[in-house]
N, C-alpha and C positions, 0 to 999 in steps of 0.2 A: 412454482407449485401453488395450488389453490388451497387455502386454509379457511375453514368455516363454511357455512351454507346460508342461502337466502341473502338477506340484506347485509349480513355480517361477513360474507365471502370476500376474501382479499387475495390478490395474486402477489406472492412474495418471490423475490429473487434470491437464489441460493448463492451465498458469497463464500461459503466454506463448508468442508465436511470434517467431522470428527469421528474418531473410532467409537464403535458401539460399546458401551460399558459391558463388561463381561460379568455375568452372574453364573458361575459354574453350576452345571446340572439342570439348568432351566432352558426351555425353548423360547421362541419369540412370543409364545402365547402369554408370557408374564406381562407383556405390555398392555394387555387388556384387563389387568387386575383392577379391582375397584377399591384397593386399599389407598389410604392416605400416605403414599410413599413417593419419593422422587421418581419421575418417569425414566425408563431405560430405553425408550424409543422416542424421545421428545424432539421438538423443534425449538431452537433457542432464538428468541427475538428480544428486542429492547422492551423495557417495561412499558413505555408509552404505547407501543404497538400492541402489546398484550392487553392493555386496558381497552384499546379500540376494538380488538377482536372479541373480547369477552363482554364488553359493555359494562364493566364495573371497575371501581377503583382498586388498584393493586394493594394486596395485603401480603405480609410475610408469612409463608407457610413453613419454610424450613430454614434453619441456620446451619451451614456447614462448619464444622470445627476440625481443625487439623492440629494434632498434638506433636510435640517434639518427640524424637525417637526414644529418648530416655524417660519420658513421662509415664507415670503410673495411671493407666486408664481407669482401673477400678476405683482408686482413691479419688480421681477427678470426678468420676461419674457419681459416686456416692456423696461427695461433698456438695455437688450442685443439684442433685435430685430433689432434696427437700425445698430448696429455693425455687426451683422451676415449678414444683407442684403447688407452691404457695402463691404463685402469680394470679392475677385476676383472670387471665386466660391460661389455664394450666398447660404446661409443656412437659415433654418427656424425651429422653434420649432414644435414638434409633440408630443402633450400630448396624454394620453390614449384615451380621448374622441374624439380627432381628428382622430385617427386611426380607432376607432370603427365607427365613422360617415362615413369615407371614405369607409370602408368595407361594410357598409349598402348600399351606392350608387353603389358599384361595385359587389354586390352579384348576378352575372349573373346566377349562378347555381340555386339560389333560384327563380329568375325571370322565368327561363325556367321551373322549377318545377311548379310554379304557373300557367303558361300558359298551361302546360300539364294537370293540374287538371281542369282548366277552359274548355279546349278542351274536356276532358272526360265528364264533366257535360253537356256541350252544345250538344255534340253528343248523349248522353243518352236522353236528352229532345227531340231532333229531332226525334230519333228513336221511342221514346214513342208516340209522336203525330202521326207519320206515321202509326205505328202498330194500334194505337187506331182508327184512321180514317178508316183504312182498315177494321178492324173487325167490327166497328160500322156500316159502310156502308153495310158490308156483312150480318149482322143481319137484317138490315132494308130491304134488298133485298130478304132475304130468310124467311120472316115471315111465308108464307104459307108452305114452306118445313118444318120448325121447328114445326109448328102446326100439320102437318100430322105425323111427328115423335112422337110428344107428344101423339097423338091420338092412334097410333098403337103399340108403343113399349117403348119409353124412358120416364124416369122421369125428373122432373125439374133439379135435380142435374146432371144427365147425359147430358142433353142439355148444361148446363153451362160448364161441363168438356170438351165437344167438342170444344167450343169456346176458352177455355183456352189452349187446345192442339194446336189449330190453331195458337194462339199467340206465344206459345213456339216454334212451327215449324218455324215461321217467325224469331224469335230470334235466332234459330239455324242457319238458312241460313245467317243471318247477322253476327253471331259470326264466322262462318267458312270463309265466304267471307272477313270479316274484318281482320282476322288473316293473311290470304294469302296476301291480298293487303298491310297490314301493313308491313309484312316481305319483300315484294318486294320493297316498298318505302324505308325501312330502308337500304336494300342492295344498292339501288340507291343513297341514301344519303352518305353511306360509300364510294362508288366509286367516287362520285362527289366531296366530301370534305375529302380526306384522312388525311389532317392535323388536322381536327377537331376530327376525330375518329382514333387516331394513332393505337390503339389496336383492331380496329373493333368494332362492336356493336352486342349485343346478346339480343334476346327477352327473358327476364327472366320469371321464374315461376309466380312471383307476377303479372307481366303484363298480362299474360294469365288468371290468376284467376280474376284480375280486369275486363278484357274484358268480361269474362264469367258472372261475377256478374252483370255488366252493361247490357249485352245483355238479359240474362234470367230474371233479376230483372225488367228491363224496360218492357220486353214483358209481364211479369206477371201483373205488375201494369196496363199496357195498356189494358189487357184482362178483368179486373175486371168489369168495367161498361158494356161493350158489353155482358159479360157472364150474368150479372144481367138482362139486357134487354132480352136476349134469354130465361132465366128462367121464365120471366113474360109472355111469349107467351102462350096463351091458345089454346086448340084443336079447339075451335069454330072460332079462327082467320083464319083458313083455308077456311072458307066459306064467309068471308067478306074482302074487300080490306082494307089495313092499312089506318088509318086516315091521312089526309093531314094536314100539319102545315100552309098551305096558309091561309092568312086572319086572323091569330091569332093576337089579340090586344096586344099592348105593356103592359107589367106588370110593373106598376109604383113602386110596392114594390121591384121588382128585380132591377129596375133602381136606386132607392134610396139606396138599399143595396150595389150595385156596386159603386156608388159615395162615400159612406161612406168608403168602403175599399180602394178606390183610394186615399182618403184624408189621410190615415194613414201614408204613407211614407213621404209626404211633412211635416206633423206635426212632425214626428220624426227628420227629417233632418233640417228643417228651423224654425219650430214653437216653439221649446223648447230650453231653455238655458241648455247647457251641461258643465260638467267638465270632466277632463281626466279619471275619474274612471268609467264612464258610459260604459255599454257593447255595444259598437258601432257595432261590428260585428253582434251581435244578432239583433240590430236595423236594420241593412242593410238587413239581411235575412228575418226578419219579414216584413220589408217594401216592399221588392221585392215580397214576397209571397202574401201579401195583394194587391199589385198593380196588379199582374197577376190574382188573384181571382176577383178583381173588374172589370177588363176588360173582364174576362170570363163571368161575369154576364151581362155586358153591351153589349156583342157581339151580342145577338139576336136583340137588338134594333138597333145596328149599321148595321146589315145585312138588316133589314127592311128599314132603312133610305137610304142605298145604292141602294136597289131595287127600292125605290120610286123616288129618285132624280137622280141617275146615269144611271139607265136603259134606260130612254128616250134618254139621250145623246149618250150612246153607240149604241142604236138602230139606231139613225139617222146617226152616223158615219159609221156604217157597212151596212146600207141599209136593216135593218131587221124590219119587222112589229112590232111596239111597243107592240101590244097585245100578240104576241107570246113570247116576252121576259119578260112580266110582271110575277112576282112571280116565276121566274125561279130559283132564289137562296133562297128566303125566303120560298118557298114551301118545302124545305128540310133543315131546320135550323141546325139540328145536323151535317149533312154532310158538310154544308158550314162552320160552326163555327170550326169544327175540322180541316178541310183543311186549313182555314185561319190561325188558331193558329199554325199549323205545320210550316207555312211559317214565322210566327211572331217570332219563335225562332231565326231564322237567321237575318231577317230584323230588328226586334226589338232590338236585341243585337247590330247590326251594327249601328243603329240610336243612341242607348244609348251611345255607345263608342264615336261616333262623337260629340254628344251634351256634354257629360261629358268632353271629352278632350278639346274642344274649350271653354267651360265654365271655366275650370281650367286655360286654356291659357289666358283668359281675364285678369287674375290677373298678368300675367307675360309679356304680350305684351305691350311695351311702348306706352302710350296713347298720346293724342293730347297735353298734357302739356309739353312734352319734346321738347326742341329747336332742330333746324335742325342739329347741329353738336356740338361736344365737342373736343377741341384741348388741348392736354396735353403737358406741357413743363417739360421734365425730365432731370436729376433727382431732381434738386433743385429749379425749378420754374424760372419765369421771374419777373422782377420788376413790381410793380403795374403801374408805369408810362408807361412803354413800353407795358404792357398788354392792357392798355386803347387805345393804338394806333391801335389795331386790328380793331376797328370800322371804321377806315378810309380806309381799304383795299377795292378795288373795288368789288362790288357784295355783300358785307356784309350789311345786313339791320340793324341789331343791335347786340351788343355784350356786355358782362360783364365779367370782371375777377372774378375768383373764387379760393378758396383754399379748399382743401379736406383733411380730417384727419379721422382716424378710432379709436376713443377712446373706452375704455371699460366702461360699466356702473358700477358705484361703487357698486350698489346692483343688484342682479339678478332679475330684475323686471319682466321678462318674464318667470321665472322658467325654464330656459334652462337646468339647472342641472337635473331636473326631466324628461323632454322630450324635446329634442332639435328639432326644425324644422327650416324652412327657415325664419320664423318670430319670432322664440323664440331662441335668441342668447344673449350673454352677452356683446355685443358691438353694436355701431351704426356708420354709416358713416355720418359725419357732414360736410356740405357745407357752407362756408362763402361767402356771395354774397350781393350786394347792394339791400336791400329789396324793396325800392321804384322803382328802375329800373326793378327788376325781377318780382315783383308781382303787382305793382301799375299802375294806369292809365287805359285807355281804350284798349290799345294794349300792354300788358306786355310781357316780354320775356318768362316767364313761366306762362301760363294761367291756374292756378289750379282751380279745382272745389272744393269750400269750403264746408266742411261737418259740421264743428263746429267752432264757433268764427267769429268775424267780420273782414273782410279783412283790411280795413283802420286802425282799431284799432290795429290789429296785426302788421301792418307795422310800426306804430308809436312806439309800444313797442319794436320791434326789433331794431329800430334805437336808442332807448334810454337806453336799458338794455340788459341783457342776456335772451332775449326771442327767441323762436324758433317756427318753423312750423314742424309738424310731420304727417306722414301718418295715416289715420283713423284706420287701423288695429293695430297700435302700442298702441293706447288708449285702445283697447279691450284686447290685450294680456298682457299689463302692468297694466291693471286695473287703469288707470289714466283718468283724464278729463282736459279740458281746464282750466288753472289757476294753475294746479299742477306743481310741479317741480321735477327734477331728477338730480343726480350728475354724471359727467363724469370725468374719470381719464386721464389727459394728458399723452401720452406715454413718452414724454421727461421730465416730471416733475410729477411723480406719487404721490409725497408727498403732492401735492396741488390740490385736486379735485375742479372742478368748477361746479356750479349749474345753470341749465337753466330752465326757466319757459315756459310752453307750452302756446303759444298765439293763436294757431289755429290748426285745423286738416283738411286735404285735401285728396281728392282722388288722389292716385299716382300709378296707375297701371303700372307695368313694370319697377319699379325702380330697381329691382334685376338685370335685364339684361342691364339697363342703367349703372349700376356700375360695372358689371362683366367684360366685354371685354375692358372697357375703363380704367381699372386700378385704379378705385376710391376706391377699397377695398385695402388699402395700407398695412394693418397689417395682416389680416387673410382672409380666403376664404369665410366666412359667416358673415352676419350682420343682426341685428334685424330691422333696419329702416334706411331710408334716411332722415336726419334732416337738415333743413335750418335755418341759423342764420345770423346775421349781419357780414359783411366781416371784419371790423376792430376789432370787439369783438373776433371773432374766431382767427384772426391773433395774437392778444394779448394773448389769453388763451393758444394757442398751438404753440407759438413761430415761426410764419411764417414771413419771410422777403419779400416774393414775392408771386405772383399768381402761383399756380400749374396748373391751367386750365383756359381756356377761353370758355364760353358758348355763342353760337351765332346762329342767323338766317341769311340765305343768299338767294339771288335771283338765282335760278337755271338757269335762262335764261342768266345771266351775268357771272357766275362763276361755278366752280365745286369743288369737294373735293380735287382733285390733285392740282389745282391752289391754293386753300386755304392752303394746306400743304406746298407748296413751299413758299408762302408768310409768313407763320408762321416760317418756317426754316430761312428765311432771317431776320425776325424780331428778332428771338432768337439769331442768330449769331451776329447781330449788338449789341444786349443788352449785350452779354457775351464777345464779342471781340474775338471769336474763332470759329472754324468750328463746324457745327451742321449737323446731318444727319436726314433723315426721316425714321422712324421705329426704332426698338430697336438697341442700340449701345453697344459694349463690353466695359468692364473696366470702367464702370460708366461715359462714355463719354456722352455729352449732345445730346439729340435727341428730336424730336417732333413726336406726334402721333395725327391723326385725325380720329374720328369715327362719321359717319353720322347716324342719327336716322333711315333713310331708310335702311341702311345696317344692323343695329341691328334688326329692325323688320323683315327683310327678313331672317336673321339668325335664329331668334327664331321661326318664322312661318315655315321655312323649316324643322328644326329639329322636331318640334312638329307634323307637318303633316306626316313626314316620319314615326315616331313612331306610330301614330294613324293608318296609313295604315298597318303597321305590325300587330297591334292588330285587325284590321278589316278583315284581310284575312280569318281567321277561320269562322266568321259569314257569309261571302260571300260564302264560300265553303258549309257551312251548308244550306244556302239559295238555292244553286243550287241543293243540294241533296233533299231538301224537296219539290222541284217542282214535285217529284214523287207523293206527296200527291194530288196535283192538277190533275195529270194524273189519279190517282185512282178515285177521285171524279167524273171526267168527264166520265170515263169509266162506273162507276156505274150509272151516269145519263143517259148515252146512252143506257145501258142495260135495265134500268127501263122504258125508254120512247120509246122503239122500236115500240110498237103497235101504240102509239100516233103519232110517226113520220110517220109510214105507212099510217095513215089516212090523214096526211097533204100532203104526196106525192100523195095520191090517188085523192085528191080534187084539185090538180094542183099546189101545192107549189114546185118550182124548187129545184133541189138538191143543187144549189149554196146558196140558202137562208138557207137550213138546215145546210150546212157547216158553214156559217157565224153565225147562231144561236148558235151552240155549241161553236165556238170561242168567241162569245159575253159572253156566260156564264163563260168561263174561265177568260175573262177580268174582269168580275164583281167580281168573287172570288178574283182575284188579287187586285181589288180596296178595297174590305173588308180587305184583309191582309195589304194593305198600310195604311188604316185609323187606324186600331188597332196598327200596328207597329209604326206609327208616333206618336200617342198619348202615347203609352207605352214607346217608346224610349226617347221622350222628357222628360217625367216625371221621368223615371229612371235615365237619364243622369243628369238632374238638381238636383235631390235628392242625387244621388251618389256624385256629386261635393260638396253638403252640408255636407255629412258624411265624405268625404275626408278631409275636413277642420279640423276635429278632430282626424283623424287616420293616415293621410298621412304625410310624412316628408315635402312634398311640399304644405300642406294645411295651411290655416290661412289667406291667402290674401283675400281681398274683391273681390267678384266675381259678374259678371252679367251673366244672362242667355244668351247664344249665341247658335243659331241654324244655323249651317253651311249649308245653303240651297243648295249649289252646290253638295257636297257629298251626302246629304240626298236625294235630288231629283234624283241623279244618282241611288241610291239604290232603290227608289220607281219605277223608270223607269225600272230597271232590273227585278223587280217583275212582272210588267205588261208584259214585253217581255217574261219572263219564263212562265207566265200563258198562254200567247197566243201560245207559242211553244208547251206547254204541251197539249193544246186543239187541236192542229192541227191534230194529229194522230186519236183520236176518231172522230173528225169532218169529216175527209176524209173517214174513214171507214164507218161511218153512211151515208155519202153522196153517196158512191158507192153502198150501198145496194139497192136492188130492192124493190118496194112497196109491191109486193106479198110476198117476203121473210119476210118483216117486219110485215105483217099482219097475217102470218101463225101461229105465236106463240100465238096469241090471248091475250086479255086483262087479262084474269085470269090465265095465264100460270105460271108454276113453274120455 
């Protein structure tokens, strides 16, 4: 086997094979992880040969530790963690579950594969609706032609086969064009990012087969209903005009059935209590299918409502006689519904992603409870007396010293061994702080929203005993209630666990990101909850001699973060009697760090919105493509109404009014798509966040429905613009036609 490249290439002889290490639940793609973890697909060579291959002196990266079967892993880990962290080159423990969890977070190949599958599904749905709307409108326009064919030559089955062949022809065009465009885009990607595709990229046979299945399968499915409609055409239909849907009353049975289907997904996501063994993927698929079916049943009612309430507004804005625009879209329900739903594939998915993402983000974005800034005194803290002096710094409104530790739970209350998540871990971050100053009074430093327990009673209990405040999700995940207690294992004294009683539960959104960049997770990178207890009690239980942090509010008009950091540096230097720096320092030298809540919120929001934009690009592309459906619908409307348009031109209606009338129809179709997409996207996003609580690693936090109106309104506006642009060509073509040319076809023409 050849290892390395260029001058460092070496031919090695294989002298033995070993079994591949098994990491359950992961594919071979984990071998490409960029984490600093032992390889699961490595080649084992002597150290001297490794130095020759890499061109550098060997250094120890990992030390494997094997404990006796009766050894206490938690005790061993916590006794050695402080010593490892104090080394000149800091080290930390990496157990098997730590590596697996990290691989889960960095499985970029799996994420790309998931996005590719989602793109395939969304593209297939978009193509299905476009082909369906095209064929359905074609059948509606050619009723007389099909009736004549039925009368003189063809059977019902032959008429249906004609429609199916038309659908397969459209699928063939899409398949060939898609393969060509896909090949060109892949070549462009290889040339633009050669580092990503070192060996080039090839369109494999399976990709071609998948594209063919999606193209022809989608075309066949989209052809079924139009074919059935065509088979139901009778020869006598050639003698009478097709019935109009205008004026059709609302079917309350259809509305009720639609509402029932729409209610299925919220019931599955939020209305029922679930355990980890429930088939959540099936719940999600059933919920989405029922949601789509429900809005499909409600679509005719939505079309009529838009026609009734939005038509007068659009008519006034465009200067079109209201009578001409009346029943313009409800007169052809099938055409309008199919066109609107084709656009809903893109816009609905885009809205759903935005609502789902921001709803999930609501549990991680630090809320109003968080003070303005947190100052850390590293590595050993500052005396309590000196920490109290921080309140006298100019611009500081109020401040309190705090100590932070990350002990393990003596019992795995959250069942993290069965399924670890961001809120199901075997440890907590405990903060010792003065309870009356932090939570009491009319203007507390930390103004929590209390979910369970009495605030004043909890403050008294915290001052008198080992009582604590926990986030509300911890009660749910640990199956505890106010008044229950749990044991914590002090890292420096694992033989003496301490028991804390829950005095209250509060809403604490964003505590994860409050603790992550600030260094409050002192022992490991995950934690189940942020717990607050009395300062003196925590100091005694976990052997603290000083404050590790100071939490504060400050007046932005009088000071800023840099000024506060400089003041903290001077205060810490005076307390220690030695030099202190701002920011991390080498060799365990003292330093201070300050993190403002504004910076943390900006960091979280920036990362989240960037990833949501990445996920939203595909739906927006699909939305642009499905604008073809609007073009088809308006072309069909123009062709079907040429004679009526000729009459209008003959009686004196100017061509400008005709042009604006067609554009108004396109806008109304866009309004229908906006209403359906907004309702579907909000419901799908909200329910998706509810399901994610049970299946996602980042689920479990208490969430609130968040509709990001900025991105959502931008998407709705894009639909209206696309609808208007799609209507422009049919409108101008119809406006340029002469009245005589429009009238020559006749009302009963084929």
